[in-house]
Every structure is written in structure tokens, then in C-alpha cells.
N, CA and C of each residue as an Amber inpcrd file, in Angstrom:
protein
   615
  94.6510000 108.6760000 106.1760000  95.2060000 109.5780000 107.1790000
  96.0060000 108.7820000 108.2090000  96.8570000 109.4740000 108.9410000
  97.7250000 108.8090000 109.9050000  97.0230000 108.4860000 111.2050000
  97.8020000 108.0470000 112.1700000  97.2420000 107.6970000 113.4660000
  96.7600000 108.9540000 114.1920000  95.5520000 108.9000000 114.7350000
  94.9890000 110.0370000 115.4590000  95.6230000 110.1410000 116.8470000
  95.3980000 111.2630000 117.5050000  95.9070000 111.4440000 118.8670000
  95.3630000 110.3630000 119.7940000  94.0920000 110.0190000 119.6050000
  93.4680000 108.9880000 120.4410000  94.1110000 107.6250000 120.1980000
  94.3620000 107.2910000 118.9280000  95.0120000 106.0150000 118.6070000
  96.4330000 105.9520000 119.1760000  97.1580000 107.0710000 119.0500000
  98.5160000 107.1180000 119.5820000  98.5150000 106.8880000 121.0970000
  97.6260000 107.5810000 121.7950000  97.5690000 107.4600000 123.2460000
  97.2070000 106.0180000 123.6480000  96.2320000 105.4460000 122.9670000
  95.8100000 104.0740000 123.2770000  96.9680000 103.0950000 123.0720000
  97.6490000 103.2130000 121.9260000  98.7480000 102.2900000 121.6250000
  99.9250000 102.4830000 122.5770000 100.2300000 103.7310000 122.8940000
 101.3660000 103.9860000 123.7780000 101.0760000 103.5470000 125.2100000
  99.8320000 103.6710000 125.6410000  99.4670000 103.1510000 126.9610000
  99.6050000 101.6260000 126.9880000  99.2310000 100.9860000 125.8740000
  99.3870000  99.5310000 125.7820000 100.8700000  99.1510000 125.7990000
 101.7070000  99.9360000 125.1040000 103.1480000  99.6810000 125.0930000
 103.7540000  99.8500000 126.4810000 103.2730000 100.8850000 127.1780000
 103.7920000 101.1380000 128.5310000 103.4920000  99.9640000 129.4650000
 102.3590000  99.3020000 129.2330000 102.0040000  98.1300000 130.0450000
 102.8870000  96.9300000 129.6930000 103.2940000  96.8390000 128.4150000
 104.1590000  95.7360000 127.9700000 105.6060000  95.9720000 128.4040000
 106.0580000  97.2230000 128.2640000 107.4570000  97.5750000 128.5130000
 107.5110000  98.7960000 129.4400000 107.7570000  98.5930000 130.7470000
 107.7480000  99.6970000 131.7100000 108.6910000 100.8520000 131.3520000
 109.7730000 100.5480000 130.6210000 110.7040000 101.6260000 130.2620000
 110.0660000 102.5960000 129.2690000 109.0630000 102.1380000 128.5190000
 108.2880000 103.0380000 127.6820000 107.4580000 103.9870000 128.5480000
 106.9080000 103.4550000 129.6360000 106.1090000 104.2850000 130.5440000
 106.9460000 105.4450000 131.0710000 108.2020000 105.1570000 131.4400000
 109.0940000 106.2000000 131.9480000 109.4030000 107.2350000 130.8710000
 109.6100000 106.7630000 129.6280000 109.9190000 107.6860000 128.5320000
 108.7180000 108.5770000 128.2050000 107.5190000 108.0070000 128.2600000
 106.3000000 108.7900000 128.0020000 106.1240000 109.8450000 129.0980000
 106.4110000 109.4730000 130.3320000 106.3250000 110.4290000 131.4360000
 107.3070000 111.5740000 131.2320000 108.4500000 111.2650000 130.6350000
 109.4910000 112.2790000 130.3960000 109.1220000 113.2110000 129.2400000
 108.6850000 112.6240000 128.1360000 108.5190000 113.4030000 126.9020000
 107.0700000 113.7590000 126.5840000 106.1130000 113.0880000 127.2230000
 104.7090000 113.3190000 126.8860000 104.3160000 112.5720000 125.6230000
 103.0330000 112.6300000 125.2970000 102.5470000 111.9660000 124.0890000
 102.8890000 112.8040000 122.8540000 103.2360000 112.1470000 121.7430000
 103.5530000 112.9010000 120.5210000 102.3040000 113.4410000 119.8400000
 102.4950000 114.4710000 119.0480000 101.4210000 114.9680000 118.2010000
 101.2380000 114.0000000 117.0180000 100.0140000 113.8850000 116.4970000
  99.8100000 113.0440000 115.3130000 100.6220000 113.5530000 114.1220000
 101.0550000 112.6300000 113.2890000 101.7320000 112.9840000 112.0320000
 100.8480000 112.4580000 110.9100000 100.0910000 113.3460000 110.3240000
  99.0760000 112.9290000 109.3580000  99.3340000 113.5750000 107.9990000
  99.3420000 112.7580000 106.9670000  99.4830000 113.2320000 105.5860000
  98.3140000 112.6820000 104.7690000  98.0150000 113.3400000 103.6680000
  96.9420000 112.8750000 102.7900000  97.3730000 111.6010000 102.0800000
  96.4340000 110.6940000 101.8930000  96.7280000 109.4800000 101.1280000
  96.7880000 109.8230000  99.6440000  97.7140000 109.1980000  98.9230000
  97.6800000 109.3120000  97.4760000  98.9510000 109.8050000  96.8150000
  98.8130000 110.0150000  95.5380000  99.9180000 110.3370000  94.6390000
 100.7110000 111.5740000  95.0690000 100.0030000 112.6350000  95.4180000
 100.6890000 113.9010000  95.6900000 101.6180000 113.7930000  96.9060000
 101.2110000 113.0520000  97.9230000 102.0600000 112.8830000  99.1060000
 103.3390000 112.1330000  98.7580000 103.2250000 111.0720000  97.9530000
 104.4280000 110.3360000  97.5370000 105.3170000 111.1970000  96.6450000
 104.7010000 111.9950000  95.8000000 105.4660000 112.8930000  94.9350000
 106.2550000 113.8970000  95.7700000 105.6200000 114.4500000  96.7750000
 106.3060000 115.3800000  97.6870000 107.4810000 114.6850000  98.3880000
 107.2820000 113.4310000  98.7560000 108.3390000 112.6690000  99.4210000
 109.5710000 112.5890000  98.5320000 109.3690000 112.2920000  97.2630000
 110.4900000 112.1810000  96.3210000 111.1560000 113.5350000  96.1210000
 110.3630000 114.5720000  95.9020000 110.9190000 115.9090000  95.6600000
 111.7690000 116.3660000  96.8470000 111.3530000 115.9970000  98.0660000
 112.0420000 116.4680000  99.2610000 113.2010000 115.6090000  99.7270000
 113.4950000 114.5290000  99.0060000 114.5690000 113.6210000  99.4450000
 115.9270000 114.3220000  99.4350000 116.6750000 114.1640000 100.5290000
 118.0780000 114.5880000 100.6430000 118.2830000 116.0950000 100.5280000
 117.2290000 116.8770000 100.7770000 117.3710000 118.3350000 100.8500000
 116.6110000 118.8180000 102.0820000 116.9060000 120.0190000 102.5190000
 116.2570000 120.5520000 103.7110000 114.7720000 120.7880000 103.4540000
 114.0030000 120.9000000 104.5410000 112.5590000 121.1430000 104.4190000
 112.3000000 122.4530000 103.6860000 113.1210000 123.4750000 103.9630000
 112.9510000 124.7780000 103.3190000 113.2080000 124.6800000 101.8200000
 114.2970000 124.0040000 101.4570000 114.6200000 123.8230000 100.0390000
 113.5550000 122.9810000  99.3450000 113.0630000 121.9440000 100.0340000
 112.0480000 121.0650000  99.4570000 110.7780000 121.8500000  99.1290000
 110.3820000 122.7440000 100.0200000 109.1720000 123.5390000  99.7870000
 109.3590000 124.4680000  98.5940000 110.5480000 125.0490000  98.4700000
 110.8210000 125.9530000  97.3440000 110.7920000 125.1970000  96.0160000
 111.4310000 124.0280000  95.9850000 111.4410000 123.2210000  94.7540000
 110.0300000 122.7390000  94.4330000 109.2870000 122.3220000  95.4590000
 107.9230000 121.8510000  95.2420000 107.0760000 122.9130000  94.5520000
 107.1760000 124.1500000  94.9950000 106.3920000 125.2380000  94.3940000
 106.7550000 125.4310000  92.9230000 108.0500000 125.3290000  92.6140000
 108.4940000 125.4750000  91.2180000 107.9980000 124.3110000  90.3650000
 108.0920000 123.1050000  90.9110000 107.6270000 121.9300000  90.1690000
 106.1210000 121.9940000  89.9490000 105.3820000 122.3850000  90.9900000
 103.9280000 122.4880000  90.8720000 103.5390000 123.5000000  89.8010000
 104.2550000 124.6280000  89.7650000 103.9730000 125.6550000  88.7510000
 104.3120000 125.1460000  87.3490000 105.4030000 124.3880000  87.2550000
 105.8330000 123.8770000  85.9470000 104.8810000 122.8160000  85.4090000
 104.4090000 121.9510000  86.2820000 103.5470000 120.8370000  85.8590000
 102.1110000 121.3000000  85.6400000 101.6740000 122.2400000  86.4520000
 100.2890000 122.7150000  86.3540000  99.4020000 121.9310000  87.3010000
  98.7290000 120.9350000  86.7840000  97.8410000 120.1110000  87.6170000
  98.7000000 119.1030000  88.3810000  99.3300000 119.5560000  89.4630000
 100.3390000 118.7560000  90.1470000  99.7620000 117.4690000  90.7280000
  98.4850000 117.4380000  91.0390000  97.8660000 116.2440000  91.5960000
  97.4660000 115.2030000  90.5560000  97.6770000 115.5170000  89.2830000
  97.3070000 114.6140000  88.1890000  98.5660000 113.9570000  87.6270000
  98.7440000 112.6590000  87.8090000  99.9670000 112.0210000  87.3100000
 100.1490000 112.1530000  85.7980000  99.0440000 112.2330000  85.0650000
  99.1540000 112.3950000  83.6080000  99.8530000 113.7000000  83.2570000
  99.6290000 114.7300000  84.0770000 100.2790000 116.0220000  83.8290000
 101.7920000 115.8980000  84.0020000 102.2280000 115.1140000  84.9940000
 103.6610000 114.8990000  85.1890000 104.2440000 114.0890000  84.0340000
 103.5160000 113.0700000  83.5830000 103.9740000 112.2650000  82.4550000
 104.2020000 113.1520000  81.2250000 103.3270000 114.1350000  81.0580000
 103.3800000 114.9990000  79.8770000 104.4150000 116.1210000  79.9910000
 104.9590000 116.3570000  81.1590000 105.9150000 117.4470000  81.3620000
 107.3070000 117.0010000  80.9340000 107.9800000 117.8280000  80.1600000
 109.2890000 117.4490000  79.6210000 110.3620000 117.4470000  80.7080000
 111.4030000 116.6700000  80.4700000 112.5190000 116.6290000  81.4100000
 113.1840000 117.9980000  81.5190000 113.2600000 118.7170000  80.4060000
 113.8730000 120.0440000  80.4080000 113.1140000 120.9860000  81.3380000
 111.7890000 120.9040000  81.3030000 110.9580000 121.7570000  82.1550000
 111.1790000 121.4180000  83.6230000 111.2740000 120.1390000  83.9160000
 111.4760000 119.7070000  85.3000000 112.8790000 120.0660000  85.7920000
 113.8610000 120.0060000  84.9100000 115.2240000 120.4200000  85.2790000
 115.2310000 121.9060000  85.6230000 114.5200000 122.6970000  84.8310000
 114.4550000 124.1400000  85.0700000 113.7480000 124.4540000  86.3860000
 112.8830000 123.5380000  86.8180000 112.1560000 123.7310000  88.0830000
 112.9780000 123.3020000  89.2920000 114.1580000 122.7270000  89.0540000
 115.0490000 122.4200000  90.1610000 115.2350000 120.9510000  90.4830000
 114.6750000 120.0500000  89.6540000 114.8550000 118.6130000  89.9170000
 116.1190000 118.1010000  89.2360000 116.8510000 117.2470000  89.9350000
 118.0240000 116.6050000  89.3450000 117.5640000 115.5680000  88.3220000
 118.4950000 115.1420000  87.4920000 118.1660000 114.1170000  86.4980000
 117.6420000 112.8410000  87.1760000 118.2690000 112.4930000  88.3010000
 117.8610000 111.2980000  89.0430000 116.4280000 111.4410000  89.5590000
 116.1100000 112.5870000  90.1540000 114.7580000 112.7780000  90.6930000
 113.7070000 112.8600000  89.5900000 114.1030000 113.3600000  88.4310000
 113.1660000 113.3620000  87.3000000 112.7810000 111.9260000  86.9620000
 113.7630000 111.0360000  86.9730000 113.4670000 109.6220000  86.7420000
 112.5180000 109.0710000  87.7880000 112.6890000 109.5020000  89.0270000
 111.8480000 109.0230000  90.1170000 110.4090000 109.5240000  89.9730000
 110.2570000 110.8360000  89.7260000 108.8850000 111.3830000  89.6610000
 108.1480000 110.8490000  88.4320000 108.9050000 110.6140000  87.3570000
 108.2950000 110.0370000  86.1590000 107.8580000 108.5930000  86.4240000
 108.6930000 107.8460000  87.1520000 108.3600000 106.4620000  87.4960000
 107.0620000 106.4130000  88.2910000 106.9440000 107.2590000  89.3040000
 105.7320000 107.3030000  90.1180000 104.5200000 107.6660000  89.2670000
 104.6490000 108.7360000  88.4960000 103.5140000 109.2040000  87.7040000
 103.0440000 108.1540000  86.7050000 103.9980000 107.4830000  86.0610000
 103.6390000 106.4730000  85.0590000 102.9420000 105.2720000  85.6920000
 103.4620000 104.8050000  86.8380000 102.8570000 103.6500000  87.5070000
 101.4420000 103.9550000  87.9800000 101.2280000 105.1700000  88.4930000
  99.8950000 105.5490000  88.9670000  98.9630000 105.7880000  87.7740000
  99.4680000 106.4700000  86.7470000  98.6290000 106.8060000  85.5950000
  98.1340000 105.5650000  84.8570000  98.9900000 104.5400000  84.7670000
  98.5610000 103.3500000  84.0090000  97.8900000 102.2830000  84.8890000
  97.7400000 102.6030000  86.1790000  97.0160000 101.6910000  87.0660000
  97.8510000 100.5930000  87.6770000  99.1610000 100.5810000  87.4050000
 100.0250000  99.5360000  87.9780000 100.1940000  99.7240000  89.4860000
 100.0410000 100.9740000  89.9470000 100.0890000 101.2760000  91.3820000
  98.7970000 101.9950000  91.7510000  97.9380000 101.3050000  92.4840000
  96.6400000 101.8620000  92.8980000  96.7330000 102.2760000  94.3540000
  96.9870000 103.5630000  94.5800000  97.2220000 104.0560000  95.9370000
  95.9480000 104.0880000  96.7760000  94.8130000 103.9700000  96.1380000
  93.5490000 103.9310000  96.8880000  93.2370000 102.5210000  97.3750000
  93.9410000 101.5380000  96.8270000  93.6490000 100.1410000  97.1700000
  94.9340000  99.3270000  97.3210000  95.8310000  99.7960000  98.1530000
  97.0410000  99.0200000  98.4180000  96.6780000  97.7540000  99.1890000
  97.4810000  96.6990000  99.0630000  97.1790000  95.4610000  99.7970000
  97.0560000  95.7090000 101.2920000  96.1660000  94.9640000 101.9320000
  95.9980000  95.1050000 103.3880000  97.2240000  94.6130000 104.1460000
  97.8770000  93.5970000 103.6280000  99.0910000  93.1020000 104.2590000
 100.2010000  94.1440000 104.1230000 100.8210000  94.5140000 105.2470000
 101.8030000  95.5920000 105.2290000 102.9920000  95.2960000 104.3320000
 103.5190000  94.0820000 104.3830000 104.6770000  93.7460000 103.5540000
 104.3230000  93.7840000 102.0640000 103.1150000  93.3600000 101.7370000
 102.6740000  93.4200000 100.3380000 102.4960000  94.8680000  99.8950000
 102.0070000  95.7170000 100.7880000 101.8490000  97.1370000 100.4660000
 103.2120000  97.7990000 100.2550000 104.1810000  97.4470000 101.1030000
 105.5320000  97.9760000 100.9390000 106.1120000  97.5330000  99.5940000
 105.9050000  96.2660000  99.2460000 106.4020000  95.7440000  97.9620000
 105.7870000  96.4970000  96.7880000 104.5000000  96.8550000  96.9040000
 103.8360000  97.6080000  95.8320000 104.4510000  98.9910000  95.6930000
 104.7480000  99.6440000  96.8080000 105.2770000 101.0090000  96.7800000
 106.7120000 101.0730000  96.2810000 107.5220000 100.0760000  96.6270000
 108.9270000 100.1360000  96.2220000 109.1250000  99.7870000  94.7420000
 108.0370000  99.5130000  94.0290000 108.1190000  99.4440000  92.5580000
 108.5790000 100.7780000  91.9940000 108.2360000 101.8600000  92.6990000
 108.5640000 103.2090000  92.2420000 110.0470000 103.4660000  92.4320000
 110.7290000 103.9090000  91.3740000 112.1330000 104.2920000  91.5040000
 112.2160000 105.4410000  92.5100000 113.1360000 105.3260000  93.4550000
 113.3000000 106.3870000  94.4390000 112.5000000 106.1870000  95.7050000
 111.5970000 105.2100000  95.7210000 110.8640000 104.8850000  96.9450000
 111.4470000 103.5890000  97.5070000 112.2200000 103.7270000  98.5690000
 112.7810000 102.5640000  99.2360000 111.8750000 102.1250000 100.3690000
 112.3380000 101.1550000 101.1200000 111.5120000 100.6060000 102.2020000
 111.1350000 101.6870000 103.2190000 112.1020000 102.5320000 103.5970000
 111.8300000 103.5580000 104.6100000 110.7360000 104.5120000 104.1480000
 110.8470000 104.9950000 102.9120000 109.8360000 105.9220000 102.3890000
 108.4670000 105.2570000 102.3290000 108.4480000 103.9770000 101.9470000
 107.1800000 103.2360000 101.8850000 106.5770000 103.0980000 103.2790000
 107.4160000 102.7790000 104.2530000 106.9240000 102.6180000 105.6300000
 106.3770000 103.9300000 106.1750000 107.0880000 105.0140000 105.9470000
 106.6420000 106.3210000 106.4400000 105.3210000 106.7130000 105.7800000
 105.1860000 106.4390000 104.4820000 103.9250000 106.7310000 103.7970000
 102.7760000 105.9320000 104.4260000 102.9810000 104.6480000 104.6310000
 101.9170000 103.7980000 105.1920000 101.5490000 104.2260000 106.6130000
 102.5190000 104.7260000 107.3480000 102.2800000 105.1590000 108.7180000
 101.5590000 106.5040000 108.7540000 102.0500000 107.4830000 107.9880000
 101.5140000 108.8460000 108.0740000 100.2970000 109.0690000 107.1820000
 100.2250000 108.3900000 106.0420000  99.1220000 108.6380000 105.1060000
  97.9980000 107.6120000 105.2340000  98.3300000 106.4040000 105.6760000
  97.2890000 105.3820000 105.8080000  96.9990000 105.0080000 107.2660000
  97.8370000 105.4570000 108.1750000  97.5840000 105.1880000 109.5870000
  97.6400000 103.7180000 109.9460000  98.5510000 102.9870000 109.3060000
  98.6670000 101.5540000 109.6170000  99.3320000 101.3870000 110.9820000
  98.6780000 100.6370000 111.8450000  99.0430000 100.5920000 113.2600000
 100.3850000  99.9420000 113.5490000 100.7900000  98.9840000 112.7260000
 101.9350000  98.1520000 113.1110000 103.1550000  98.3250000 112.2090000
 103.2240000  99.4280000 111.4730000 104.3980000  99.7030000 110.6510000
 105.5970000  99.9800000 111.5580000 106.7320000  99.3510000 111.2480000
 107.9000000  99.4720000 112.1200000 109.1570000  99.7560000 111.2930000
 109.5110000 101.0340000 111.1010000 110.6910000 101.3910000 110.3000000
 111.9860000 101.1830000 111.0840000 112.3350000  99.9300000 111.2830000
 113.4880000  99.5700000 112.1290000 114.8140000 100.0010000 111.5150000
 114.8170000 100.3220000 110.2370000 116.0450000 100.7870000 109.5960000
 116.3320000 102.2620000 109.8220000 115.4000000 102.9800000 110.4350000
 115.5620000 104.4150000 110.6790000 116.5610000 104.6360000 111.8220000
 117.5770000 105.4560000 111.5880000 118.6340000 105.6290000 112.5860000
 118.1300000 106.2950000 113.8610000 117.2170000 107.2450000 113.7320000
 116.6820000 107.9070000 114.9270000 115.8520000 106.9270000 115.7560000
 115.0870000 106.0750000 115.0830000 114.3130000 105.0460000 115.7890000
 115.2670000 104.1020000 116.5230000 116.3240000 103.6650000 115.8330000
 117.3050000 102.7820000 116.4710000 117.9350000 103.4570000 117.6910000
 118.3510000 104.6900000 117.5060000 119.0030000 105.4350000 118.5920000
 118.0860000 105.5650000 119.8060000 116.8350000 105.9100000 119.5400000
 115.9430000 106.1720000 120.6630000 115.4660000 104.8870000 121.3330000
 115.2330000 103.8440000 120.5460000 114.8850000 102.5570000 121.1600000
 116.0190000 102.0990000 122.0660000 117.2530000 102.2820000 121.5910000
 118.4050000 101.9340000 122.4200000 118.4340000 102.7440000 123.7040000
 118.1320000 104.0230000 123.5870000 118.1230000 104.8930000 124.7690000
 117.0380000 104.4590000 125.7560000 115.8220000 104.2170000 125.2360000
 114.7040000 103.8220000 126.1030000 114.9970000 102.5070000 126.8220000
 115.6040000 101.5660000 126.0970000 115.8390000 100.2390000 126.6680000
 117.1660000 100.1430000 127.4310000 117.9290000 101.2320000 127.4640000
 119.1460000 101.2460000 128.2610000 120.3620000 100.6380000 127.6030000
 120.4110000 100.6100000 126.2640000 121.5840000 100.0790000 125.5740000
 122.7200000 101.1000000 125.6270000 123.9470000 100.6320000 125.6750000
 125.1090000 101.5270000 125.6920000 125.4030000 102.1100000 124.3170000
 125.0820000 101.3640000 123.2740000 125.3140000 101.8270000 121.9040000
 124.0250000 101.6510000 121.0940000 123.9780000 102.3320000 119.9560000
 122.7830000 102.2450000 119.1140000 122.6250000 100.8300000 118.5730000
 121.4760000 100.1770000 118.8450000 121.2550000  98.8290000 118.3130000
 121.0220000  98.8660000 116.8100000 121.3910000  97.8070000 116.1360000
 121.1950000  97.7280000 114.6950000 119.7720000  97.3470000 114.3370000
 119.4870000  97.3560000 113.0380000 118.1260000  97.0840000 112.5540000
 117.6230000  95.7140000 113.0080000 118.4710000  94.6960000 112.9230000
 118.0450000  93.3370000 113.2750000 117.5860000  93.2690000 114.7350000
 118.3770000  93.8510000 115.6370000 118.0290000  93.8220000 117.0540000
 116.7770000  94.6400000 117.3340000 116.6560000  95.7920000 116.6610000
 115.4720000  96.6470000 116.8610000 114.2100000  95.9250000 116.4000000
 114.3250000  95.1480000 115.3330000 113.1670000  94.3480000 114.8930000
 112.8300000  93.2790000 115.9400000 113.8630000  92.6580000 116.4580000
 113.6450000  91.5690000 117.4220000 113.0000000  92.0730000 118.7170000
 113.5230000  93.1640000 119.2720000 112.9930000  93.6430000 120.5540000
 111.5680000  94.1560000 120.4200000 111.1930000  94.5740000 119.1990000
 109.8550000  95.1410000 119.0010000 108.7870000  94.0890000 118.6990000
 109.1780000  92.8310000 118.5620000 108.1920000  91.7950000 118.2470000
 107.0760000  91.7510000 119.2910000 107.4380000  91.9330000 120.5530000
 106.4180000  91.8670000 121.6160000 105.5470000  93.1210000 121.6610000
 105.8850000  94.1280000 120.8470000 105.1210000  95.3810000 120.8410000
 103.9740000  95.3670000 119.8250000 103.9100000  94.3070000 119.0120000
 102.8130000  94.2240000 118.0460000 101.4710000  94.2680000 118.7770000
 100.4210000  94.8910000 118.2420000 100.3360000  95.6180000 116.9730000
 100.4680000  97.1300000 117.1560000 101.3610000  97.5570000 118.0370000
 101.4680000  98.9770000 118.3880000 102.7810000  99.6050000 117.9240000
 103.4580000  98.9630000 116.9680000 104.7950000  99.4400000 116.6100000
 104.7710000 100.7620000 115.8530000 103.6650000 101.0690000 115.1790000
 103.5710000 102.3690000 114.5050000 103.6310000 103.5150000 115.5070000
 102.8840000 103.3880000 116.5870000 102.9200000 104.4040000 117.6500000
 104.3000000 104.4480000 118.3000000 104.9340000 103.2830000 118.4360000
 106.2840000 103.2430000 119.0120000 107.2650000 104.0400000 118.1550000
 107.1460000 103.9300000 116.8330000 108.0250000 104.6830000 115.9310000
 107.7770000 106.1830000 116.0560000 106.5130000 106.5750000 116.0490000
 106.1840000 108.0020000 116.1630000 106.6750000 108.5450000 117.5030000
 106.5300000 107.7440000 118.5580000 107.0340000 108.1840000 119.8540000
 108.5570000 108.2860000 119.8460000 109.2240000 107.3470000 119.1960000
 110.6940000 107.3780000 119.1540000 111.1910000 108.6630000 118.4970000
 110.5700000 109.0730000 117.3880000 110.9750000 110.3350000 116.7390000
 110.7140000 111.5240000 117.6650000 109.6090000 111.4700000 118.3910000
 109.2420000 112.5360000 119.3310000 110.2300000 112.5790000 120.5040000
 110.5030000 111.4380000 121.0920000 111.3690000 111.3450000 122.2730000
 112.8250000 111.5930000 121.9160000 113.2210000 111.2830000 120.6780000
 114.5990000 111.4610000 120.2150000 115.0340000 112.9160000 120.3530000
 114.0710000 113.8390000 120.2410000 114.4030000 115.2690000 120.3310000
 114.6930000 115.7010000 121.7580000 114.3060000 114.8550000 122.7500000
 114.5930000 115.1500000 124.1500000 116.0400000 114.7720000 124.4390000
 116.8410000 115.7160000 124.8480000 118.2490000 115.4300000 125.1190000
 118.3820000 114.6410000 126.4350000 119.1320000 113.5360000 126.3930000
 119.3280000 112.7780000 127.6450000 120.1500000 113.6150000 128.6280000
 119.8940000 113.4270000 129.9150000 120.6110000 114.1910000 130.9440000
 122.0720000 113.7390000 131.0060000
């Protein structure tokens, strides 16, 4: 599960002590709600199905895919489902390759989602074995489904934009700079990311 409300508040209070501009942003936007997803295969499968489409469209396709596959939480069921059936359920040829990659890796034990490495970079490396799961998707999974405290998706444009806003930059900082400025925020960078997405929705005056 992801970071709890208590964990978020604790980490953000610690961040506010490290970086006063975070304290001002928290006063402006308040504490974010927890973002919690179930650990495991089905959450990653949903991530792939929902890539590059709206939340509404993703939910509609998910229901069709779940009906087509049957036991949607069982990777063996996905392995056994034909490409034609998945195409009829609304998946593109590319996404069929992705969902099959995930199902096969989990089904044969090459990806053990119940026992990912404790080291965050090693866990990310394990997840990106899956076709269609890039670094960002792996980081978001580790943050929302496993509640890893120090995950820092510095490549996320909204995170970059909001970190720049909080720190008073004139333009959106790039990934390299966002990684550098956040080094002093360890081990609270996961809460910083969740707060950035929350605060990003607040329009600057």
C-alpha cells in the first residue's frame, strides 16, 4: 500500500523544516490525500491498459479486457487469451504486447511482485523488464502500491513544474536539476512528489 496520511504529514513536516519554501506551499495547499493502490499484478496491468488515454476511456477498456480475460487477476489467464480477443476488447497491438509481457514475466516467476528488491533502483530495474513499463511507471507503482518513502520521479513534468514554482525558479527546471535539489530531501522525496502533484493543481496568483 502507499504512504498513509500520517506518513505523508510526518514527511512533509520534515521537509518543511529542511526547506522553508515547502512550509509556505503546505500552508497554501494543505496536506495531500494519500494515493494508495493495491500491490501486485493487477495494479501494473491497469497501469498499462490506461497509458495514453483518459481515465474514463481507461475504465471502459479495463472492463472490456476484464470480461474478455475472465480471471483478470490471474496472469495465466492473460497468457491464454488470444490477441484477437484482446484486440476486440479495445487494446492496441502495442498494448497487447505489453500486457502479454507482464503476464508472462509474472506467471513464470521472472518478476516476483511480492518480493521486489529492497533497494529502490534494483526494484525499478526489475519492473522495467516489462515491455511498456518505463522508469516513471515503475516509480509511481513503488510509491503508490508499495509506499516506498524515498521514490523521486524527477522525470515527471508536473513534479518539475511544481518544484520550480515552490523554489522560485523562473522556468521549469529539468530532470537533472530536480534530482540535484532534492538530494537534501532524502528520505522524504516520495511525500515531496505526492505533494507536488497536489500543489500543482493550485493555480499561482
